[in-house]
N, C-alpha and C positions, 0 to 999 in steps of 0.2 A: 522450599518457599511456602509461606504460609498461604493458606487460602482463606477468602473472606465471601460473605454473601454479597451479591451484586450491588444490593442497596448500598452497602459500604464502600465497594469498589468505586461505583459511579461517583459517590461523593467525593472520593479522593482524587478521581480522575478530573471531575469537573472543577475542583478548587485549585488543584495545581500545587498543592502543598508538598506532595510527596514526589512528584516527578516533574521537576523543573525543566529537564531537557531530555525527553525519551528519544531513542533512535527513530529515524524516519519510518521504518516499517512498523514499529510498535505504534507511533502516533498515528499512522494511517488505520491500523486495525482499531484502535481505540475510538477514532472518529467514525469508522464504519459502524462499530457497535452502538455509539451513541445515536447515530441516525436511525439505526434498526429499532431503537427503543423510544424514538420520538413520534408521538402520535401527530398525523396529519402531514408527514413527510414521506413521499413515494421513494424511499431509499433504494429500491431495486433498480431504479433508472439513474442513479448517480455514481459516477466514478470518482475515487478519491485517491490522490497521491500527496506526498509530503516531501519537502526538501529544506533542510535545516530550520525545521520548526514552522514553515510556511505551508498550510495546507491548500491543495488546489482541488476544487469542486467542479465537475463537468458532467454535463448531460442535459436531460429535458425534465422540466416539471410542469405541472398544469396551471399553476397560478403564481403571481408575484409574492404572495404571502407564503407560499411553500418555499420559494427560493430564499426569502428573507429568513424564514425559520431554519431551513437548512444551514445557512450561513452562521446564524446565532448559535445554533447547537455545535457546529465546528469550533467556533471561537471559544466556547466554554470548556472545551477539553483541556485538561492540564497539559502544559507544555507547548500549546500552540501559540505562536507569536504574531501570526497574522493569517488571513484567509484570502485566497485569490478565488472569487466566486464567478465562474464561466458557465453557471447554469443558465439555460435558455427557456424562457417561458413560452411554452407551446400548448395552448389550450386544446384538449382532446375531448371535452364533454364528459359527462358522467360515465365512468367505467360500468361495464355491465357486471354485476355481481353474480357469483356462482351460486346456484341455489343448492345449499347444503344444510342439513341439520347440524347442530352442534355435535351430536353424537358422531356423524359422518366425518365432520372435520377433525374430532378427536382421534378417530381411527386413521385418517389419512396421515395427519402430523406424526402420530406415534409410529406409523408404518415407514415414513420417511426417515425418522431418527433411528430406528432399530435396524433398518436396511442399509445404512450407510457404514461402510467397512471403516472410515476414518473415525467413526465415533464408537468403536468396539470397546475401547478402554474406558469409556466414560458410562455414566449411568443417568441419563438425561431423559425425563419423561414429561408427559403432559399433566399437569396438575388439575386444570380446569379449562373448559371452553363456555363462554357465555355470549351469545349473539355475535360470534366470530372472533371474540378477544380471547386470545390463548395465553394461558399462564404456564411457563415452563418451571420445572423444579428438578431437584436431584443434585448431582455433582458432576462436574467436567474435569476430566484428567489434565486438560491443558487449556490455556487461554484460546489456542487455535480451535479446539473442539467447541468451546463455549460459542465463539464466533460463527462457526459453521452450523451449529445447532439453530442458532438465531436466523441465520440466512435461509436454511432449509425451511424452516417454519413459516417465514414471512412470504416464501414463494409458493406455499401450499394453497391450492384453490380453496375459497371459503374462509381463509383467514383475513380478518380485517385489522386486527392490532395484535402485537406481540409484547408480552411482559415477561421478565425473567427473574426468578427466585434462585437460580442454579448457583451453587457454591463452586467458585472457580478461581484458579490464580489470576493475578491481575497483569501478567506480562508473559510473554514467550520464555520458555525455559532455556537453560544453558546450551542444550543440544541444538535447539533451532538457532540460537545466536551464532554458534560456531559453525554450523553447516549451511548458512544462509544461502550461500552461492554455490554449493558443491553437491547437494543432495536432491535437487529439484526434480529429477527424473526417477528417483529411486523408491519413493514412499508412495502409499495410497493417497489419492487426491484429498487435500485438506486445505484450510486456510493458510497454515503455515507453509505448505507446499506452494500454494499460489504466491504467497509473499516471496518465497526463494525464487520462484519464477521471474517475478517482477524485478528483483534485484539482479538476476543473470541478465534480463533484457537491458536494465539500466547500465550494467558493467559493459556490455556489447556496444552499446550507443556511445558511451564515453570513449571506448576505444576507437570508434569509427572516425576516420579522418574527414574533416569538413562537414560534419554533421552538427549542427547546434543542439547537442544533446541535453544541455543543462536547461533547455526551454520546453522540453518534451515531457509530458506527463504519461505516466505508465500505470496500469491497473490490470489486475488478473483475477479472473473468476472461473473456477473449473477449468483451468488451462487455457481460457480464451484471454489473450492479451489485447488490451485496448490502448492505443496510443492516441494522446489528444494534446492540443496546443496549436501554435502557429508557426509555420516554417516558411522560409523565403521563396522556395521552388519546388515543383513537382518532382524534381530529380531527388531533393532532399528528403521528401515525402516517401518516395518509393524505396530509397536506400535505408531509410529508418525501418519501414516494414519488413524488408528483407533481413536486416540484422535481428529484428524482434522474433521472426520465424525460426531463426537458428538457436534460440536461447533454450537452455535446459528446461524441459516441462511445458514449453509452448505448444499447445494443441492447434491453435488457430490465431491468426492476427486480425483484429478489427481496426483498421487504420482510420482514424478519425481526424487526423492531422489536416488542419486548414492551410491552404497556400495564400499567403498574403505577401505579394512582392514589395509592397511599401516598406516592410519590416526589414528588409535585407539591409544588412550592415556592412559597412566597408571593413575588409579583413584587416585585422590588426597584425602589423609586421613587427616582430620582435626578434631580436638576436637570441640564440640559445643561452648566452651568458645572462641576459635580462631575465629570460624565464627561469633559469636557474636561481638567480637572486630572489626573484618575486616568490618563487616556490618555497624556498628556504624561509622566507619571512612568514610566508602563510602557515608553515608547519610549526613555527616556533610556539612554544609553550602549549603544545598539543602532545601530551605524554602518550597517548594511544598510538602516535606514529613514530615513537623514539626508535623503533628498530627497522624503520623504513629507510631505504636507500634510493636516491633518484639520480637520474642522468637524462641529459636532453640532446636530441640529434635532430637537426632539421625541424625543429618544432614539435617533435614527437617526445613525450615524456615517458621514460621507461621506470617502472616501479619494481623493486626487489626488496626482499627482506621479509619480515613477518609482522603479522597483527594478531590480535587475539580473538576477534570474531569477524564474521562475514559482513556485519554491519559496518566495522571499522574499515574493512577493505573497500567496501563501497563508498564510504565517506572519503576515504584517501583519494580514490579515483575521481570523485566529484570535485573535490578541492583542486586536484591537479588540472582537471579540464577546465576549471574556471580562470585559471591563469591567462592574462592577456597574452595572445599569440600562440597558445597551445593548439595544436592541430589534431592531436589524437593521444592515446594512451597504449603503451605495451605494458600489460600487467603480468607481472611474474611474482606477485605476492603470495605468501603461504599463510594459511590460518594456523597458528600454532599458540595455543593456550599456555601461558606461564603458570607452572605449578608453584 
């Protein structure tokens, strides 16, 4: 994959010309990167998730202006069809600034970058610091490394703003795509590994019977899984938290799900034959699912066969779970790249 300076990369991402429909995990990562490079948005307190091109923002910001700016930034990312803005405006007053000279900030950021084992294959460094505004330069071995370097920098005390001139791939590599759901516990902590953990959580939620998983947002940072959205009962909230805690790579679960009983919907009763028919129609003209075989028993959809990437596996599970009457998923799909 060719690499580009981020100035060029962000132009492509924001225009949408080159990436009309990126996978959800990549769309989430690109939205996070865009928020990290947007001045005036406290992106560290914003959780991001994506589903079929719709980006969900959740968390707390200081002002209505920040809320609007975060949404505008997300909408400008290439491939985003819509944004669900669940950010809450909670004024906390002027944050106390850490008293650090630019030289001290430079040292602290460089130490964070060089001390992170996930960035060992990259050469990302601090180009300059001026009044807390940090510019990063160098090269990133992967899109994941670039995103992680930006996050580490933005969280360093004394940093007011982050700009990047890092040369980086503009998407996850083939290995991350293939292993999205199966290697989350095997690699050093990285942005890609967090994406894998998020995917693993989602797959477990799709499989969980009677949990409205397609309405739950998931975000992972350093192995800490955040669940957000609205569920009908406390039992559903607790069940979702338990499933998330069992996912590959999950270190801890921050269950932010809100219980709002008025959203409880009457269960859709559908015969297995109806579910089979609707699922077949939904899979029609989807070449990525041509090797997938399905069967339905008592509302539970069994998936067998093969897909090319972990993203396709997750997309198939989501599509199946959204069929009216589907109660759960038994996933037996294999990730098998066609040569």
